[in-house]
N, C-alpha and C positions, 0 to 999 in steps of 0.2 A: 148217869146211865146204869152204873153198877147197882145203885140202890134199888131201882125199879126191878132189875133182873133178880136181885137177891130177895126182894119182897115176893115176887112171883114164885121163885123157887121154894122159898120157905112156906108160902101159902099152899103150894102144890103138895109139899111134904106133909103139912098138917092135914090137908084134905085126905090124903091117902091113909095116914095114920088113923084118922077118925073113922074113915070108911071101913078099915080092916078091924076096927074095935080095939086098936092098941093105944088109942088116946081118946079119952072122953071129951065131949064137946065143952063141958064145964071147965075141965083142966086147960084146954086150949084157950078159952075165954079168959081164964085167970092169967095165963102167960101173956096174952095180948095186953091185958090191963096193966100187968107189971111192966111191960115194955113201954107203954105210954107214960106210966108214972116215972120210970127211970129216965125217960127222955127229958123230963122237966127238972132233973136234979143236976147237981154239980158233977155227977158221974158220967153224964152224957158225952162230953168230949173224949174222955178216956175210953169209953165203950166204942165210940165211933172210930177212934184210932185203932183199937183192937180188931174191930171188924175189917177195917181197911187193910191191916197187916195180914189177917187171915185170908182175905181175898187175894192179896198179892202172892202169898205162899201157894194157894191153890192154883192160881193162874200160872205160876212158874213151873208147876209139875208137868212133866211130859209123859203122856200116856202112850 
């Protein structure tokens, strides 16, 4: 469930940045391609663990 929400949130952020001109579409496409390539490497489990840890930290913050 967190994965879908994280993908939607990051997609929204990328869309806003592209729309405001702060991120070029080519750069965003390059980042997406890098993400797909990293997902197929031995780094993927470590990156998944890092993202889960960051989500836990953000979820524990009280606003």
